[in-house]
Structures are given as C-alpha cells and as structure tokens.
N, C-alpha and C positions, 0 to 999 in steps of 0.2 A: 443637253445636260452632260457634263463630263463626270467621270467616276474616278475613284481612287483605284488602287491596285485590286485586281480581281482575285477571288479565291481559287486556289488550285491552278489547273492548266488554263491556257488561253485558246479557246476553240475559234472557229470561224465566227466573225462578229455578227453574221446574219442570224437573227433570232429564229428559233425553231417554233414556228407557229403551226398549230394543228391544221391540216388541210380543210379548206372551206370556212375557216374562221374569219369573219369580216366584221364582228361586232365593234361598235364604237363605245367609248366610255359611257355615253349617255344611255345606250342600250344595256350595257352591263350594270349601270347604276339601278335600273329598274329591277334587275334580278336581285341585286343586293337589298333593295327595299322589301322584296318578298321574303328574303331571309330574315331581315330585321323584324318584319311582322310576325313570322313564325316564332322567333325567339321571344319576342315581347309577350305573345300569348302563352308560351310555355312558362315564362317567369310569373305570369299571372295565374297559372294553374288552370288555364282554360283548355282542357284536353281536346274538346271538340273543335274549337277554333284553331288550335295548333295543328291538328290533323289536316284540316282544310288548307291551311296556309302552307304546310309542307307539300301537299299535293300541287298547289299552285307553283311552288318553287320548282318542282319536278317538270312542270309543263311550260316553264319560262323558256322562250326560244333561245335566249342567249346562252343557256346551259346545255343546248342540244348535243354538243360534242363531248360533254363531260359526264362522268359518273356511270354507274351500272344501269343496265336496262333489263337484260334477260333475267328471269327468275326472281324479280322483286316487284313490289307494288310501288305506286307513285309515292306513297308515304315513306317507304323505305328509301327510295331514291332521293326524295327531298331531304331526308335526314343525312344521307351521305353527302349531299351537296352542301348543306349547312355546316356539317362537321368539317368538310374540306376547306370552306372559307375560314373557319376558326383556326385550323392548323396552318393554313397558308399565312395568315396574319402573324401567328407565332414565329414561323420560320423566317418571314421577312423581317420581323422585329429583331430576331437574334442575328440575322445576317447583316442588317443595315449598317451597324457601326463599322464593319470591316470594308464596306464597299462604297459608302457615301462619305465624302469629306465632312468632317464635323459630326458624324454620327447622326443620331436621331434628334440632336439639338438643332438641326437645320430646318429648312422650310418643310411644312407639312407635305407639300407636293413630292418631295424626294422619297419619303417612305411610302407614299401612296403609289408612286410609279413602281417602286420595287415590288410592292404587293401585287399590283396589276400584272407586272411582267411574270411573276412566278405563278400566281393562281390562274390568271386568265389565259396567258399565252403558253403556259407550261414550260417556261425556260428553267432549266435546272439551277439550283442555288449556286453551284460553282461557276456558272456561266453568266450570272447577273452583271458582274462588273463589265465584261466584254460586251454584253448586250446593250448596256447603256451608251456605249460609244456610237451605236448606230442611231438612225432616226426612227425611234420607236413610236408608233401610234398605240393608244391615243395619248398625245401630249397633254400635260396639265399646265396650262399657262395662267399665271396670275395668282396672287395670294388669295383674292376673294373667292375664286372658284374652288381652290383647295379647301379653304375654310368652310365653304358651303357644303361641299361633299362630306368633309369630316364631321360637321355638325349633324348632318342628316343620317349618315350611315353608322357612325360609331354609337353604340347604344347609350352610353352615359357620358360621352365626351363633351367637353366644352369647345366651341369653335375658336381655337387659338391657333397661332402660327406654329405650335410645336405638336408633332404628331404622336409622340410616345404615349401620353396618357390615354388618348383615344384608342390607339391600337391595343394597348395593354387591356383596357377595359373591354373592348369588343371581344378579344380572345377569351378572357376569363368569364365574362357574362355568358357567352355562347357555350363554353364548356360546362358551366354550372347548370344551364338550362337543359343541355342534352346529356347530362352526366352519365347515366346508365341506361338511357332509353334507346340509344342507337345500336342496332343489332349487329353491325359488322365493323366495329371500330378497328382502325388499323394502328392506332398509337397506344394500345393498351400496355405495351412493354417499353414505352419510351421513358426512361428514367429522367432524362434531361427535361422533357416536357413536364413530368410530374414535379420536379424541383421548381420549375418556373411557376407552375400553378400554385404550389404551396407557398412560395415566397411572396407572390402577389397577395394571396388570401391572408397570410400571417400578418403582413404589414397592414392590410385593411382592418383586421381585427384589432390591431394595436392602435391604429389611428382613430377608430370608432370607440375605443375604450371598452371593448368587450372582453375584459379579463376573465370572467367566468367561462366563456366559450374557449378561450385559449387554454385555460386550466383543464377543461374537459378533454380537449385534444391531447394535452400533455399526459393526462392520466391514462387515456386509451393507448397512447404511444408507449408508455412505460410498461403496460401489460403486453401479453403476447399478441401477435397479429390476428388471432382467431376472434370471431365475433363474441360479444359478451351480452348476456341477458339485460335488457333495458331495465328490468325490475331491480337489478343490483343498484343502479344509480339512485333509485328512489328509496331503497331500504337501508343503504349503508353510507349515508352522507355524513355521519358523525365525525369520522377521522379526517375528512377532507378539509383543505384550507378554506378560509373564510368566504371568499367570493363563490367558490364552487359549492361550498356547504349551503349557502343561501339558495343556490340554483337547485341543488338536490332536494332541499326540504320543501320545494314548491313544485307540485306536479305540473301546474300551468306554465311556470317559467322554464322548467326542464323541457317540456314539449315544444315550446317556442324555440328554445336554443337548438334542440335536435333538428327541428324543421329548417331553421336558418342554415345550419351547417350541412344538412342534407342538400338543400338547394344550391349551396356553393360547391358541391362536389367533394366536400371534406369528410363526409360520413356515408356509410352504406347501412341501410336498415333492411333486415330480412326477417322472415317469419318461419317458424317450424312449429306446426300444429298451433297451439295457442300462445306460444312463446315468441316475443319480439326480441330480435338480436341486433346489436349495433356494433359497428367497427369502422376503422379507418381503411380506405382502399389500400391495397397491398403496397403499391409503390410509394404512397404517401405516409405509410405507417411509421417508419423510423424517423421522419423528418421533424416532428414537433420536439421529441426528446433530443434530437440533434442540435437544437438551439440552446441547450442547457450546458453550463459548465460542469465539471466533475462533482463539485459540492452539491449543486442543484440536482444532479442525477441521483445522487445518494439519497437526498431528501425525498425526491419523488418515489424512489424505490420503496422507502419506508412507508410513505403515505399509501401507496398502492397495496403494500402488504397488509397494513392495518385495515384498509378498505375491504380487501378480499376476505380477511378474517371475520369481519363483521357481516359481510354480505352472505356468507355461506353458513348454512345450518350445521350445528355441531354434530347432530346425531345422524351419522351416515349409515347406521343400521336401518333407518327408516327408508323404505323404498320411495316415499314421496320426495325425498331429497336427491335421489339419483339423477334426474334430468339436469338439475342445476350443477351438480358436481361433475357430471359429464361435460357440460359446457365450460366449467371453470378449470378442469384439469390442466389444459395447456398453460393457463395463466398461473396456476399454483406452481407448476414446475418451473416456469420462467422466473417468477418472483423469488422462489426458493433459491434458484441458481444465483440471482442477483444478491440475495442475502449472504450466501456463501462467499461470493466474490468480494463484497464490501465488508463482511464481518459484522454486519448490523442486522437487527431484527431477527436474530437466530432463534429466540424462544417462540416468536410468532410463526416462524418457518417450521420449527419442530412440531408445533401444534397442527399446522396444516398438513404436514406429511403424515402425522399419526392418523388424522381423520381420513386422509386419502387412502391410507393402508386399509382401514376398515371398509371404506367404499369398495375397494377392489376385492376384499375378502368376501363380503356378503354377496358379491356378484360372481363369485367363483373364479376370479382372476388371481390365482394364488401366487405366481411368480412376481407379478406387479405389487401385490400386497406385501410380500417379503421385502422387495427392494425399497418400498416406501417406509416400512416399519424400521428397517435397518438405518435408513437415512434420518428418520426422526430421532433415533437414539444418538446418532453421530452429532446431529445439530444440538441436541440437548446437552451432550457432554461438552461440546465446544462453547456453548453459551456461558458455562461456568456459573450458573445461577440455580443450584440444586433445589428442586421442589420434590419432596418424597412422593406426594400424591401423583404429580405428573410423571415422575420417573417410573413409578409402579405401573401406571397406565400404559406408558410406552413399552415397558417390558412385557406386560401381559399381552398386548396386541402383537408384539414381536413374537412371543411364544406361540400364539395361535397361527401366525403366518409360517413359522418354522415347522410346526407340526404338519401343516398341509403340504409343505414342499419337501422337508427332510425327514419327517416321521416324528412320532411322539417321544422317542428316546432323546432326540436332539432338543426337544422343546422343554424337557424337564429342567434343564439348567437355568434358562432365563426366567421361568415362572418361579423357581425357588429363590432366585435373586430378588424377584418382586416381593415374595413373602418376607424375605429378610429385611427389605426396605420398610415393610409395613409392620415390623415387629412391635408388639405391645398395642396394636390398634385393634379395635373391635367395631369398626363402622361398616357401612354398606359396601364401600370399596374393597375392604378386606374380605368381606363375605364373597364378593364376586371373584376375587383372586383365588380364594380357596375353592370356589366352584370350578374355576378353570383348571386348577391343580388336580381336582378330582377327575375331571374329564380326561386330562392327559394321562393320569395314572391308569385309568380304565383302558385307554387306547394302548398303553404300554404293557398291558397284560397283568395289571395289579388291581383286580376288582375289589378285594377286601380293603386295601388302603384307600381306594377310591370311595368306597361306601362310607368309610369313617370321615374322610374329608368332606363329602357331600353333607353328612349329618351336622358337622361343625358349621359348615356354611349356612345351612338352613337355620340353625339355632341363632347364629349372629344376625342373620337377615330378619328373622322374626322379632328379635329384641329391638333392633333399630327401628323397624316399622311401628312397633308398639310405642316406642318413645317419641317418635316424631310425626308419624302419620303422613309424611311427605310423599309426593308423587314419585320422587327419585328413589326413595327407600322402598316404595311399593313395587316399582319396576324391578328393583334388585331382588326382592323376595320372589316375585313371579318368575324371574329368570332361573333362580336356583331350584325352585320347586319344579319347574318345567324340565330342567336338565336332569334332576334326580329321577323324575318320572321316566325319562328316556333310559337312564341307567337301569332302573328296575325292570322295565319292559324288555330290555335287551338280555338280561341275565335270568329272567324268570321263564319257566316252560310256557309254551303257547297254549297248551290244553291241560285240563284236569283241575282238581281242587286248588292246588297251589297257584296255578295260572289265574284262576278267578279271584283268589284272595289278593294277589298282587295287583290285578287290574282294578279291584275295588279300592285299594289304597291309592292307586294312581289317580282314579277319578276324584277321590276326595282332595288330593293335593292340587289337582287341576282346578277344581271348584274354588279352592282357597286362592289360587293364583288369579283366577278370573274375578273373584270378589274384591281383591285388593287393588286391581288396576281398572282404569277407565275402559269403557267399550272401545275396541279397536286399538288399544294401547300396544306398547312394545311387547312382542312375544305372542300376540293373539293367534297368529297363524300357526306357530309351532304347537301351541296348546291345542288347537283344533286337530292337528295331525295326530298328536298323542292321544287325544280323547277318542278319536275314531278307532285307533289301534286297541285301546282298552275296551271299548264297546264290543269290538269283534271278539275279543277273548271272553267276554261275558255272554256271548251268544246273542248279541243285539245287532245283527248285520244291517237291518233297516235303519236303525238310528245312526249307525256308522255311515251308511250311504248318504243320508241327509247332511251330516256334518262335512263329509268329503266333497259333496257337490257345492256346498256353500264355500268351502275353502278354495276349490278350483275356480269358481266364479270370481272370488276375491283376488286370487293371484293373476287371473287373466286380465285384470284391470291395470296391472302394474306396467311399468315402462317397457319391460321386456321379460321373456321367460326366465325362470330361476330354477335352481335345484329343488326348492320347496314345491314349486308347481309340478315338477317331474315326479317327485315322491307322492304327491297327492293324486296325480293321475294314475300312477301305477297301483296304488292302494285301491282307488275307486274302481279300476278295471277288475281287480281281483274280487271286490265285493259284488260288483254287478254280475260277474261270471258265476259267483256262488249263488246269487239269487235267480239265476237263469234269465237275466235281463240282456237282450241282444245288443244293447248299446255298449256293452263292454268292448266290442271290437273297435268301435269308433273312438272310444276313450283311449284304448291302447295305441291306436294309430297316432292320436294327438301326443301321447307320451313319447313315441318314437320321434315325432317332429321336434319336440322340445329337446330330447336327448341329442339329436343331430345338431340343433342350433347351439347347444351348450358345448358340444365337442368342437365346433368350428369357429366359435366366436372368440 
C-alpha cells in the first residue's frame, strides 16, 4: 500500500517495532475483543463483569509489551490499555486524511492499518506516512477481511467499506464508558480531543432529536463552569424554553436525561454531603454555547438569569439558604457580568446582587457584601426602571454594608436617601428602614435620636401587623422589637433596680416578638441571645444557661460557624463560670475555635 505525503520529517522507513513484538493481526484481534467485552459490560452498567473483563485485558499476551505494570492492579492496567485503544483510534482518525490518498473515504483496510501501525507497533504519528512505504505486517488483504474485523471490533459500526463511522463510534463509545473511571488518564488536558468528543456527541443528539438534552447542555454551558445543585433543575423549570421545561417538570425524565448525558461523558455528577451537583467537564464546558450565534447567546443569558433568580431563595438572612447560595455564587457573578455586557436583564441582575450582598453580610464577609451592594445599586440605576420599594431595599442593604466597612457615619447618607424614597409611606418596609436608621444613629453616638427612631419604627410595625396579620409584617415587627431590645440592654446599667426594670421591659418585648412569629422563624436566634442577657440581669442565671445551651446547639447545626454562635458561646462560658460549672473551660475553648475560624475564613 502506497501513502501520500508524510507528516513532518521523513525518518528511516523501517518501522520502530518494540523489541520482542511478534503478534499477528489475529492475535491482536483477540485482545481487541477483550477490550470490546469490557466496554460493553461498562455500557450495560455491569460493574462486576466489567472489572473481570478489564483484568482479562491486562492478562492478554498480545498486550504484554504495553502499558503500566508496577504499582497498579490488573484492573487499573486493563483500564489503561482500553483507554489507549480509544485514544489511538482518535489519533489515527485525525491523521488518516493527511497520509492516506482519499482520506477515510477509501477502503476500510487503510484506516485499520494506520490504527494498527500506531497503536500496536508504536510508530509515531509523524512517521506513519513513511512507515507505509515498507512491507508492514500484519497486512490486511481483501475487502471481506477488513469488513469482518470492522464489524466485530467497532462497537456500533456497520460492516461497510468505509471505516470512518466505525472508528468514530469506537472512540466515543469507549470514552463514554470509561469517562471518569480511569485513574491515570493522560488526555485530560487535550482540548482537541475534547472538541472532537463534543462534536460527535452534539451531532448525535441532533440526529436523535434529543433537543431537551441539547438545551440542558446549553443552559449549563451558559452558566459558570462550577457544578450546580441538581435540585435547581427540578425547582426552577418555569423560565426555561419549552422542551427543557417539560424535562425539568418531570423528575423521571430529568433523571433519565442526566443519566444518558453522564454515560456519554458530557456531564459530571458529584456529591457534597446530601447535595448532588451536576456540571459539564471543564474542557467541554464552553463548547455548547460556542455553537450559538450572538443573538442566541443573549437569549440564553437571559434564560439562565431568570432560571437562577427562581432557583435561589430570596431570604439570604436564613442560614438554611446559605449552602445553595454558596454553590450559586460563581453562577450569579457570571450571569450578572453577562447582563452588564449585553445590557439586558439588569433588574434581575440587580436583585441577585442585592441578595448576594445580604448573604455575604450575614456570614461576616463585609468587603464582599459592600462590593455586591454597590453593584446592585449600579445595576438598578442602569436599568432605568425605578421602583421605590426596590431602590429603598438596595439602599438600606448598601447602608448596612457601608457601616460594617467604612463606619456608621458613612452609612447615614444612604439610609437617609432610603427614607427620602419612602416619604409618606407607613408600611412594614418603612418600619424596617427606620429601624436600621435607629441602629446606625446609635452606632454613630446619637442614642437619643436612635431611641426616637426605634419607637417610631415599632409603632408603624405594630399597626401594620394589626391591619394585615401577615407573616411578612409579623417578621418585621419581631425584628424591630428585637433590635430595640439590644439598644435598651446596651444603654441600661447591668445591675441595680434600673437594670432589672429595663430587663423586664426587654423580656416583655421579646415575648411579643416570639408570639407574633412562627417557631424557628426569622430572628429566633437573636431573640434567644437577648433573652438570656435579660435573664442574667434579672438574677436568673440557670434560666439563661438553658436558653444559651439551646441556642448553641441550634447554631452548631448550621452550615458553618457564625458570629452569633461565637457570641452565644462567650455568654454561656460566663454563665457557667458564674455557676461554678467546670464545663465553662470547654465552652470557652470552642469559642476560641470559632473566633479563629471567623478570623481566617
């Protein structure tokens, strides 16, 4: 068989055969059949059968001179050999058009010889052309033999005279079967290989009419490369396009689609505790969105933004929402950047950044909270769709972030802007803005002005709750009662008749706050901390101990330590020490551990 021009330089035409290699094509075919069996069992999800087949591959005599031996099991060696077959096929397929006249459109035997030369004899790709000039064994003579081998060895190929479909199928089926099980893959950083894999699979999805699965890949490709909680796909299907929406609304159909894409090597599914995460492998991640034109990219950016807005819970004060926001943070930042680039979806982007700011703030990540709050305001102003309620919300969250980073004096201006936006309003939102204003006034050294603002806030919040009885208004009332309690405890003496009188008033307000909210509702933990403080001032240390122990146990169940846990531990250590309880040293050590974590996180 004569070749066309060789790739690169022209070395000595004698093929570089490994010393001692004497296998014939028939012997090598038996090894390939072992590989075929292993892959077929893997595709059938027969783990036990696959393991035995891989061990048989490792023990096949024809493979004696190839692959690792030391420091690996037969199963690992078998995986290496099966993977090497797959990569050799891909490399031969990519090289064949340059070295075989007529490319892969010629006889099946041409491509098979190339593959055999490279994989079995170890001839470098750039030397294949020159190697074909020699009399290379094993020769493939006759169309019937080539078709027979092709039909048996290529997993899904039809025995035709054209090799390309069979070779392509073998490579991608083996890659799908071995996707992430092979422990020492050498091609993890091969972008060209990733593009070939994706191109094959993308065409396959198109030919099979699997539009929902293509849309799912497009959605994940539009998001950041980080894994996404699978639960998002089931809970936020409303904004998705038709075919994908149907998939998202059916747990069964979504599970089947994820399994198929996982088996094809297009998805990776991981777990963290009880959370299942899904993502596209790193090298494949940008490729689905790369198939879109600019208009389609903008459309999908808007779809993904709405999808994420629905998937994420709005109340980032609640520690239960922190794990999902932690997973979603890179996606939020990525989609907000796209919204800024395209000038679309700016209001949704502003809402996400505002919620992200609160997420950072309650976790004690003050600089990040300020950056997100500032960005939310910028997006809102750019959106050009003023909503007084949203604007006031963004301003108040910005003010809280400014106070934490730049001090209370700097925070007065944005919160006063929020009050101006809310002029003539007397709803629960206005009560909360007044409550924040009071807290900032107190921090700025103006306790009398703060006391007046707190009283105004409580009066408005009580009226709103009496009028509506809604859960939202109940939470607003509980919040302002709680914050005013902190103010009173901070400015009252810790001992004496006046201290006891203030502590009694605080307990009554905290009772009111607990009575209007559901058990475990927003602010429950802060109420418990303040209640314990008031009990201590009333000379009830044993009651305070019980409340603080309950609070510590509750906080320890959260995703990670918080400032509230630290405060509860410090107070509990003081109470235990006063009661002569030796456990105070253990509690104090735990407080130091939390303090160290917060300082370094």
